[in-house]
C-alpha positions in Angstrom: -11.0 -23.3 -4.2 -11.9 -19.7 -3.0 -13.2 -17.0 -5.3 -11.1 -13.9 -4.8 -13.1 -11.1 -6.4 -15.1 -9.3 -3.6 -18.1 -8.7 -5.8 -19.0 -11.7 -7.9 -21.8 -14.1 -8.5 -20.9 -17.1 -6.2 -23.6 -19.4 -7.7 -22.4 -18.6 -11.3 -18.7 -19.4 -10.4 -19.8 -22.6 -8.5 -21.7 -23.6 -11.7 -18.6 -23.1 -13.8 -16.5 -25.2 -11.3 -19.1 -27.9 -11.3 -19.2 -27.9 -15.1 -15.4 -28.6 -15.1 -15.9 -31.3 -12.5 -18.8 -32.8 -14.6 -16.7 -33.0 -17.7 -13.7 -34.4 -15.8 -15.7 -37.1 -14.1 -17.5 -38.0 -17.3 -14.3 -38.3 -19.3 -12.5 -40.4 -16.6 -15.5 -42.6 -15.6 -15.4 -41.4 -12.0 -18.2 -40.7 -9.6 -16.2 -40.2 -6.4 -15.4 -36.5 -6.2 -18.0 -34.6 -4.2 -18.4 -30.8 -3.9 -18.9 -29.0 -0.6 -19.8 -25.4 0.0 -18.0 -24.3 3.3 -19.5 -20.8 3.3 -23.1 -21.9 2.5 -25.7 -19.5 4.0 -29.3 -18.5 3.6 -28.1 -15.8 1.1 -25.5 -17.5 -1.0 -23.6 -20.7 -1.7 -20.6 -18.8 -0.5 -17.2 -17.8 -2.0 -15.7 -21.2 -1.8 -16.1 -24.7 -3.3 -14.2 -27.7 -1.9 -13.7 -31.0 -3.8 -13.7 -34.1 -1.6 -12.6 -37.6 -2.7 -11.1 -40.7 -1.2 -8.6 -40.5 -4.1 -6.2 -37.6 -3.6 -4.5 -38.2 -7.0 -7.8 -37.5 -8.7 -8.0 -34.2 -6.9 -4.5 -33.2 -8.0 -5.4 -34.1 -11.6 -8.7 -32.1 -11.3 -6.9 -29.0 -10.2 -4.8 -29.2 -13.3 -7.8 -28.6 -15.5 -7.3 -25.5 -17.8 -10.2 -23.5 -16.4 -8.9 -23.8 -12.8 -5.3 -23.0 -13.9 -6.5 -19.9 -15.8 -8.5 -18.6 -12.9 -5.6 -19.2 -10.5 -3.1 -17.6 -12.8 -5.3 -14.5 -13.3 -5.7 -14.1 -9.5 -9.4 -14.9 -9.5 -9.2 -18.2 -7.6 -7.1 -19.4 -4.8 -6.5 -23.1 -4.5 -5.2 -24.9 -1.4 -3.1 -28.0 -1.3 -4.9 -31.4 -1.2 -5.3 -32.5 2.4 -6.5 -35.6 4.1 -10.0 -35.2 5.6 -10.0 -35.2 9.4 -12.2 -37.8 11.2 -15.6 -36.6 12.2 -18.9 -37.9 13.7 -21.0 -35.2 12.0 -21.5 -35.0 8.3 -23.3 -33.0 5.6 -24.4 -33.8 2.2 -25.2 -31.5 -0.7 -28.1 -32.9 -2.7 -29.2 -32.2 -6.2 -33.0 -32.3 -5.9 -34.6 -32.5 -9.4 -38.1 -32.7 -7.9 -37.9 -29.0 -7.2 -37.8 -28.3 -10.9 -41.2 -30.0 -11.3 -42.7 -27.4 -9.0 -41.8 -24.3 -11.1 -44.7 -22.6 -12.9 -43.2 -23.4 -16.3 -42.9 -27.2 -15.4 -46.5 -27.2 -14.1 -47.8 -25.6 -17.3 -45.8 -28.1 -19.4 -47.3 -31.0 -17.6 -50.8 -29.6 -18.0 -50.3 -29.2 -21.7 -49.1 -32.8 -22.0 -52.0 -34.1 -20.0 -54.4 -32.1 -22.1 -53.0 -33.5 -25.3 -53.3 -37.0 -24.0 -56.9 -36.5 -22.9 -57.8 -35.1 -26.3 -56.0 -38.0 -28.1 -58.1 -40.4 -26.0 -61.3 -38.5 -26.8 -61.8 -37.5 -23.2 -62.7 -34.2 -21.6 -59.8 -32.5 -20.0 -60.6 -31.7 -16.4 -57.3 -31.0 -14.6 -57.0 -31.5 -10.8 -55.7 -28.3 -9.2 -52.0 -28.8 -8.3 -51.2 -29.4 -4.6 -48.7 -27.1 -3.0 -45.7 -28.8 -1.5 -43.3 -27.6 1.2 -39.7 -27.6 0.1 -36.7 -27.3 2.3 -34.4 -24.4 1.6 -32.2 -24.6 -1.6 -29.9 -22.6 -3.8 -30.1 -22.6 -7.6 -26.7 -22.9 -9.4 -26.8 -21.9 -13.1 -25.4 -24.4 -15.5 -24.9 -24.7 -19.3 -24.7 -27.9 -21.3 -21.5 -28.3 -23.3 -23.3 -30.4 -25.8 -26.5 -28.5 -26.4 -25.6 -25.0 -25.1 -28.9 -25.0 -23.1 -29.0 -23.4 -19.7 -30.5 -25.1 -16.7 -30.4 -24.9 -12.9 -29.0 -27.3 -10.4 -31.3 -27.1 -7.3 -29.0 -27.9 -4.4 -29.9 -28.5 -0.7 -27.7 -29.0 2.3 -28.5 -31.6 4.9 -26.8 -32.6 8.1 -26.3 -36.3 8.7 -24.6 -38.8 10.9 -22.6 -41.8 9.7 -24.9 -44.8 9.3 -24.0 -48.0 11.1 -22.9 -49.6 7.8 -20.4 -47.8 5.7 -21.9 -46.4 2.5 -19.8 -46.2 -0.6 -18.6 -42.6 -1.4 -20.5 -42.0 -4.6 -22.0 -38.9 -6.2 -23.6 -38.0 -9.4 -21.4 -36.5 -12.2 -22.0 -33.0 -10.8 -20.3 -34.0 -7.5 -23.6 -33.9 -5.6 -25.6 -36.5 -3.7 -29.0 -37.4 -5.0 -32.2 -38.4 -3.2 -31.9 -41.9 -4.6 -28.6 -43.7 -5.0 -25.7 -41.3 -4.6 -25.2 -40.3 -1.0 -21.7 -39.1 -0.3 -21.3 -37.9 3.3 -18.8 -35.1 3.8 -17.3 -34.6 7.3 -18.7 -31.5 8.9 -15.2 -30.1 9.4 -14.8 -29.7 5.6 -17.8 -27.4 5.4 
């Protein structure tokens, strides 16, 4: 899917596409459609999002979702036909890294307030340890909004290069179409990015 307007917020459109994917996978009990950002750069996630799955029928069904059809009909998105993924020895994965959220000033302040409340409840003096700074690899923030609560949040997404492991891992992602640092690790052939 390519975003056609020349001047648009790529991360915002990516978030809306991921929201549609999230709802689609949640309703259909699927965790095997990954997202890829072929035009990822230091400045932007790029003007394109690609959906990758071992099940091409799911991809056809996903592209029929009303949001995608509306954006295509209005000339804002361009969708290509579903294609088989070529063989490759090089892979990438796009990872949702929730630990980045814990490093924001707001999250640090929240944790300090909770620790202070717990110390007071135990009758102890609150003497916080200064937070340690951590190095974080480059990431993009993709704005999201919860359908249920209406709350806004960010998906922190990182791109990593990888090579196929000796044993074949199952192609599984979280409901946002992203790999995670723990159990969901879908590798996408480099030629799709």
